C-alpha positions in Angstrom: 6.7 120.5 18.8 7.3 117.0 20.1 7.0 114.7 17.3 5.5 112.0 19.8 2.4 113.5 21.1 2.3 112.4 24.7 -0.7 111.8 26.4 -1.7 114.8 28.8 -3.8 114.6 31.4 -5.2 118.5 32.8 -6.8 119.1 36.4 -7.7 122.2 38.0 -6.0 121.2 41.2 -3.9 119.0 43.3 -6.5 116.8 44.5 -7.4 115.9 40.9 -3.9 115.0 39.7 -3.5 112.5 43.1 -6.6 110.4 42.7 -6.1 110.1 38.7 -2.5 108.8 39.3 -3.7 106.6 41.9 -5.9 105.2 39.5 -3.3 104.8 36.9 -1.1 103.2 39.1 -4.0 100.6 40.5 -4.8 100.1 36.7 -0.8 99.4 36.0 -0.9 96.8 39.2 -4.0 95.2 37.8 -2.7 94.6 34.4 0.7 93.5 35.8 -1.3 91.0 38.5 -4.0 90.3 36.5 -3.7 91.1 32.6 -7.2 93.4 33.3 -7.1 96.5 34.5 -10.2 95.7 36.6 -8.7 92.4 38.6 -10.7 89.9 36.8 -8.8 87.0 37.9 -8.7 84.6 34.8 -11.4 81.7 35.7 -9.2 78.1 36.7 -11.3 75.4 34.5 -12.5 72.5 36.8 -9.6 70.5 35.9 -7.5 73.1 37.5 -9.6 73.8 40.5 -9.4 69.7 41.4 -5.7 69.9 40.6 -4.5 69.1 44.3 -6.7 66.0 44.4 -6.0 64.9 41.2 -2.5 64.7 41.5 -3.0 63.3 44.5 -3.2 60.2 43.3 -0.1 57.5 43.6 1.4 57.7 40.1 2.7 53.9 40.3 -0.2 51.9 42.5 -3.4 53.8 41.3 -2.5 53.2 37.5 -1.6 49.8 37.3 -5.0 48.8 38.2 -6.6 51.0 35.8 -7.7 49.4 32.4 -5.2 50.0 29.4 -8.0 52.4 27.2 -8.2 54.8 30.6 -4.4 54.9 31.8 -3.6 57.0 28.7 -6.5 59.4 29.3 -5.7 59.6 33.0 -1.9 60.4 32.3 -2.8 63.2 29.5 -5.6 64.4 32.2 -3.0 64.5 35.0 -0.2 66.0 32.6 -3.0 69.1 32.2 -3.3 69.4 35.9 0.0 69.9 36.6 0.5 72.5 33.4 -2.3 74.2 34.6 -1.1 74.4 38.4 1.9 75.8 36.9 0.5 78.4 35.3 -2.1 79.0 38.5 1.6 79.5 40.5 2.9 81.5 38.1 0.0 83.4 38.0 -0.1 83.8 41.9 3.5 84.5 42.1 3.2 87.5 39.7 4.7 90.6 41.2 3.9 94.5 40.5 7.2 96.2 39.8 7.2 100.3 40.0 10.1 102.3 40.3 9.8 105.7 41.9 11.3 109.3 42.0 11.3 111.6 44.8 10.3 115.3 45.3 7.3 116.3 45.6 5.6 112.9 43.6 5.8 111.4 46.6 3.2 114.1 48.3 1.1 113.0 45.4 1.4 109.1 46.1 0.3 109.9 49.4 -2.7 112.1 48.7 -3.8 109.6 46.2 -3.0 106.0 47.3 -3.4 105.8 50.9 -6.9 106.7 50.9 -7.8 103.3 48.7 -8.3 99.6 49.9 -7.6 98.1 46.3 -4.1 98.2 46.5 -2.2 95.0 46.8 0.7 96.3 48.5 2.1 92.6 49.6 2.6 92.3 45.7 4.6 94.9 45.0 8.6 95.4 44.3 9.3 99.0 44.8 12.7 100.5 43.1 13.8 103.9 43.1 14.6 106.1 39.8 17.0 107.7 41.6 18.5 108.4 45.2 20.1 111.1 47.1 23.3 109.6 48.7 22.0 110.7 52.2 21.2 109.3 55.5 17.5 107.3 55.1 16.3 110.5 57.8 17.3 113.0 55.9 15.0 115.4 54.2 16.5 114.7 51.1 16.3 110.8 50.8 13.8 109.6 48.2 13.4 106.3 50.4 13.4 107.9 53.5 10.5 110.3 52.3 8.4 107.4 51.0 8.7 105.3 53.6 7.5 108.1 56.4 5.1 109.2 54.0 3.5 106.3 52.5 5.1 103.4 53.4 4.7 103.7 57.4 1.3 104.6 56.9 -0.4 101.9 55.1 -3.7 100.4 57.0 -3.0 97.4 59.3 -4.3 94.5 57.5 -3.1 95.8 53.9 -0.1 94.0 53.5 3.6 95.5 53.2 5.5 96.2 49.8 9.1 94.6 49.2 10.7 97.8 49.2 14.5 98.0 47.6 16.3 101.0 49.1 20.2 101.9 48.3 22.8 100.2 50.7 23.0 103.2 53.3 26.7 101.8 54.3 27.5 103.3 50.5 26.3 106.6 50.4 30.3 108.0 50.4 30.8 106.2 47.1 28.5 106.9 44.3 30.3 104.5 41.8 30.2 101.6 44.5 26.4 102.5 45.4 25.5 102.4 41.7 27.1 99.3 41.2 25.3 97.4 43.9 22.4 98.9 43.3 22.1 97.2 39.8 23.0 94.0 41.2 19.8 94.5 43.1 18.3 95.1 40.3 19.5 91.9 37.9 18.1 90.0 41.2 15.0 91.2 41.0 14.6 91.5 37.3 17.1 88.7 35.8 17.9 86.4 38.6 17.2 83.1 36.2 17.7 84.7 32.9 20.0 87.0 31.3 18.1 90.1 29.9 19.3 93.7 28.4 17.6 95.9 30.2 14.7 95.6 33.3 11.1 96.1 32.4 9.2 97.6 35.0 5.6 97.8 35.1 5.7 101.4 36.0 8.3 104.0 36.5 6.7 107.3 38.0 8.5 110.9 37.4 8.4 114.2 38.5 10.1 117.0 36.4 12.3 119.7 38.0 12.4 123.8 37.1 15.4 122.5 35.3 14.1 120.0 33.1 16.2 116.8 35.1 14.8 114.0 35.7 15.4 111.4 38.6 19.0 112.3 38.8 19.8 112.8 34.9 20.4 116.3 34.7 20.9 118.5 31.6 24.2 118.2 29.8 25.9 115.9 31.9 27.7 112.4 31.1 25.2 110.4 32.9 22.7 111.2 30.0 24.6 109.4 27.3 25.0 106.4 29.8 24.0 103.5 27.2 25.0 100.3 29.0 24.7 100.5 33.1 21.6 99.9 34.5 22.3 102.6 37.2 24.9 105.3 37.1 26.4 107.5 39.5 25.9 111.2 39.8 28.8 113.0 41.6 27.9 116.1 41.3 24.2 117.3 41.0 24.0 121.1 40.3 21.4 121.5 42.7 20.9 119.9 46.2 22.5 116.1 47.7 25.6 116.3 44.9 26.7 113.0 45.2 23.1 110.6 43.9 22.8 107.1 41.6 20.3 107.2 39.1 18.2 105.0 36.6 19.6 105.4 33.3 17.8 106.6 30.3 17.5 103.3 28.6 16.4 101.7 32.0 13.6 104.0 32.1 12.7 104.1 28.3 12.2 100.2 28.4 9.6 100.2 31.3 5.8 99.7 30.0 4.4 103.1 31.1 6.6 105.7 32.1 4.7 108.7 33.6 5.0 112.2 34.5 3.2 113.8 37.3 4.1 117.4 37.4 2.3 120.3 39.4 2.9 124.3 40.3 3.5 127.4 38.3 7.2 127.0 39.1 7.0 124.4 36.2 5.1 126.1 33.8 8.4 127.7 32.0 10.1 124.0 31.4 7.2 121.9 30.4 6.4 124.5 27.9 10.2 123.9 26.6 9.8 120.1 27.0 6.3 120.3 25.0 7.5 122.9 22.6 11.4 122.5 22.4 12.6 119.0 22.3 15.7 120.2 20.6 16.9 121.5 23.9 17.8 118.2 25.0 16.6 118.7 28.2 16.6 114.9 30.3 12.6 115.2 30.8 12.6 116.1 26.5 14.9 112.9 25.7 12.6 110.5 27.9 9.6 112.2 26.5 11.1 111.5 23.0 12.5 107.7 23.5 10.2 106.5 25.0 6.9 107.5 22.9 4.1 105.4 23.1 4.6 105.1 26.9 4.1 108.3 28.3 1.5 110.0 30.0 1.8 113.0 31.8 -0.5 113.9 34.6 -0.9 117.8 35.3 -2.3 120.6 37.3 -3.5 123.8 35.0 -0.6 125.9 36.3 2.1 123.8 35.3 0.8 123.8 31.5 -0.6 127.4 31.4 2.0 128.8 29.1 2.1 125.9 26.6 1.0 126.1 23.0 -0.4 123.5 20.5 -0.7 120.9 23.0 -4.1 118.7 23.7 -5.5 118.2 27.3 -7.0 114.7 27.7 -9.7 114.2 30.1 -8.5 111.3 32.5 -11.1 108.1 32.3 -10.7 106.2 35.1 -9.9 102.7 34.4 -10.4 100.9 37.6 -14.3 100.3 38.6 -14.4 101.4 42.0 -17.9 99.9 42.6 
């Protein structure tokens, strides 16, 4: 059995998985933007609410006519107002940074997210945990599928996310494409600072029957990449051979990592992941290394063969009233 017991939320059918995953995403969004699952925006003080009025005074002529004793008080007040204004601007500029994989996960997101009216799409930065190096109109393109199923169907008036696909001109060169996507990540996560790894608010992953996660396949060298943020895949054993993927350290460095797995075809690999982590499947590696950050959203069929796990009831975090 795995030494770090993950949260495993089990549902009798697909619709339950989709609804819970949507709530999980929304809670992560609200926490990233407001430090609260239920979007309780921090109240501004009276000083902050009047910032524009206070800072409208001239710093020269107005202050010279104040008594000396009040001048210091006014200066301190303006300084406090400016500080609170900066905090307010920082609050307003927060972004929800999410990484998506592809496959059946996109269908779950389509089912769960598009029916909600409390997604702040205009504050989302969407990156991809992996991508197949195919044209965007291919059925194998993660971005293309997400665009067709989700982004193109966001109701009018709900805003649009910032979405960061691969450079389509580089699909014949996995190394160059991976390097370019890493530059995209650096711009989004470390434009002003030097950081060792990006910190996603949430990364959503599926899990294939062979245990591969994103485009990290069993027994491949890419599993051992410890420095790059994005790695090229030249010879994927199934599907399109050329791909790029976020590396294990990047995935495990996210605030939250969630697997979304459904269907009886996944039951054998889920059994191996939970009962035999020593097999070293990519999903097992992430399940272990991101201990404490992991949640699994599964249907009953996917865990039908697994012994010794505790299936938890998902408690919705976002108040929909």
